[in-house]
C-alpha positions as CSV (number, residue, x, y, z in Angstrom):
1,M,1.8,-29.5,41.0
2,A,5.1,-30.1,39.1
3,A,3.2,-30.5,35.9
4,E,1.4,-27.3,36.3
5,A,4.7,-25.5,37.0
6,F,6.2,-27.0,34.0
7,R,3.2,-25.8,31.9
8,S,3.4,-22.4,33.4
9,S,7.1,-22.1,32.6
10,S,6.6,-23.5,29.2
11,A,3.9,-21.0,28.5
12,S,6.0,-18.1,29.7
13,L,8.9,-19.4,27.5
14,E,6.6,-19.3,24.5
15,A,5.4,-15.8,25.4
16,N,9.0,-14.6,25.7
17,I,9.9,-16.2,22.3
18,V,6.8,-14.5,20.7
19,E,7.7,-11.1,22.4
20,A,11.4,-11.3,21.2
21,L,10.3,-12.3,17.7
22,T,7.9,-9.4,17.5
23,L,10.5,-6.9,18.9
24,A,13.1,-8.3,16.4
25,I,10.7,-7.7,13.4
26,S,9.9,-4.3,14.7
27,L,13.6,-3.3,15.0
28,G,14.3,-4.8,11.5
29,L,11.5,-2.8,10.0
30,L,12.8,0.4,11.8
31,I,16.4,-0.1,10.9
32,F,15.6,-1.1,7.2
33,G,13.1,1.7,6.8
34,V,15.6,4.5,8.1
35,S,18.4,3.0,6.1
36,L,16.3,2.9,3.0
37,L,15.3,6.6,3.3
38,F,19.0,7.5,3.5
39,L,19.9,5.2,0.6
40,L,17.2,6.6,-1.7
41,R,18.1,10.1,-0.9
42,R,21.6,9.5,-1.7
43,R,20.9,7.7,-4.9
44,E,18.1,9.5,-6.8
45,G,15.5,10.3,-4.3
46,P,12.2,8.7,-3.2
47,E,10.4,10.6,-6.0
48,L,12.2,8.7,-8.8
49,A,11.8,5.4,-6.9
50,L,8.0,6.1,-6.8
51,A,8.0,7.1,-10.5
52,R,9.7,3.9,-11.4
53,L,7.0,2.1,-9.4
54,L,4.3,3.8,-11.3
55,A,5.9,3.2,-14.7
56,D,6.0,-0.6,-14.4
57,S,2.7,-2.6,-14.2
58,R,4.4,-5.6,-12.6
59,R,5.9,-3.4,-9.8
60,R,2.5,-1.7,-9.3
61,T,0.9,-5.1,-8.8
62,I,3.6,-6.2,-6.3
63,F,3.2,-2.9,-4.5
64,L,-0.6,-3.2,-4.3
65,T,-0.4,-6.8,-3.2
66,A,2.1,-6.0,-0.4
67,L,0.2,-3.1,0.7
68,C,-3.1,-4.9,0.9
69,T,-1.4,-7.7,2.8
70,S,-0.1,-5.3,5.3
71,L,-3.4,-3.5,5.7
72,A,-5.3,-6.8,6.1
73,A,-2.8,-7.9,8.8
74,L,-3.4,-4.6,10.5
75,F,-7.1,-5.2,10.4
76,G,-6.6,-8.7,11.7
77,I,-4.7,-7.5,14.7
78,G,-7.5,-5.1,15.5
79,L,-10.0,-7.8,15.1
80,V,-7.9,-10.1,17.4
81,D,-7.8,-7.3,20.0
82,G,-11.6,-6.8,19.8
83,L,-12.4,-10.5,20.0
84,D,-10.0,-11.0,22.8
85,G,-12.7,-10.2,25.5
86,L,-15.5,-11.9,23.6
87,I,-14.2,-15.4,23.1
88,S,-12.6,-17.6,25.6
89,T,-9.1,-18.4,24.4
90,S,-5.9,-18.2,26.4
91,S,-3.8,-15.0,26.3
92,A,-0.9,-17.0,24.9
93,E,-3.0,-18.0,21.8
94,M,-4.1,-14.4,21.3
95,N,-0.6,-13.2,21.5
96,L,0.5,-15.8,19.0
97,A,-2.2,-14.8,16.6
98,R,-1.2,-11.1,17.0
99,A,2.4,-12.0,16.4
100,G,1.6,-14.1,13.4
101,L,-0.5,-11.2,11.9
102,F,2.2,-8.7,12.7
103,A,4.8,-10.9,11.0
104,L,2.5,-11.2,7.9
105,G,2.1,-7.4,7.8
106,A,5.9,-7.0,8.1
107,V,6.6,-9.2,5.2
108,G,4.4,-6.9,3.1
109,I,6.3,-3.9,4.2
110,F,9.6,-5.5,3.7
111,I,8.5,-6.4,0.1
112,L,7.7,-2.7,-0.5
113,M,11.0,-1.5,0.8
114,V,13.1,-4.1,-1.1
115,D,11.2,-3.2,-4.3
116,A,12.0,0.4,-3.7
117,L,15.8,-0.4,-3.7
118,R,15.5,-1.7,-7.3
119,A,17.3,1.0,-9.5
120,S,17.5,-0.4,-12.9
121,P,17.4,2.0,-15.9
122,L,14.0,2.8,-17.2
123,T,13.0,0.9,-20.4
124,L,11.5,2.8,-23.3
125,E,8.1,1.6,-22.3
126,E,8.5,2.7,-18.7
127,S,9.7,6.2,-19.9
128,W,6.7,6.4,-22.2
129,N,4.4,5.5,-19.4
130,L,5.9,8.1,-17.1
131,R,5.5,10.8,-19.8
132,E,1.9,9.8,-20.6
133,A,1.1,9.8,-16.9
134,A,2.8,13.3,-16.4
135,A,0.9,14.6,-19.4
136,R,-2.4,13.5,-17.9
137,V,-1.6,15.1,-14.5
138,T,-0.6,18.3,-16.0
139,N,-3.7,18.4,-18.3
140,A,-6.0,17.6,-15.6
141,S,-4.8,20.4,-13.5
142,Q,-5.6,23.1,-16.1
143,P,-9.1,24.5,-16.0
144,L,-11.5,23.5,-18.7
145,P,-12.6,26.1,-21.1
146,P,-16.2,27.2,-20.6
147,P,-18.9,25.6,-22.8
148,V,-19.8,27.3,-26.1
149,D,-23.3,28.8,-25.8
150,V,-25.1,28.4,-29.0
151,G,-28.2,30.0,-27.9
152,T,-31.7,28.5,-28.1
153,A,-34.4,28.9,-30.8
154,P,-37.1,31.5,-29.9
155,Y,-39.7,28.8,-30.6
156,S,-39.3,25.2,-29.9
157,N,-41.2,24.1,-33.0
158,E,-39.1,26.3,-35.3
159,R,-36.6,24.5,-37.5
160,G,-33.1,25.8,-38.2
161,P,-32.2,27.2,-41.7
162,R,-32.9,24.8,-44.5
163,R,-30.2,23.7,-46.9
164,P,-30.9,23.6,-50.6
165,G,-31.9,20.2,-51.8
166,H,-33.1,18.9,-48.5
């Protein structure tokens, strides 16, 4: 009986620790995210931070990796929730799996937010990339001119005008 009570209290202690860590990560994301919005607004705005992200291929790679990590963790949490009723595991193990996946997703989000704080001046290559991207966007939004109608020959076997010497 004492061993069972000890296991029960140990399991509840582990569950409390997992819940506390999950709550701490959530609060950290919230506080850092809101302060990031205020910092970016006061500096140069989120638009310039996004433009810098688009101008640098290394930062785009970091962004996509962190975003995919967060989305995969979110998918994993949904999968764990769906499998919870199908497989026979303890709820403590499922909570631990959810917390681990949540922490993995939070790491991806933290990386995105820290990268947004980088405010180094644009290099010449980055400014060129931004100008090129802006030109593509502005050209793509303009309507294309209608195609030129050259007309068709009245007879399909008729040739066009012959040039001298041919």
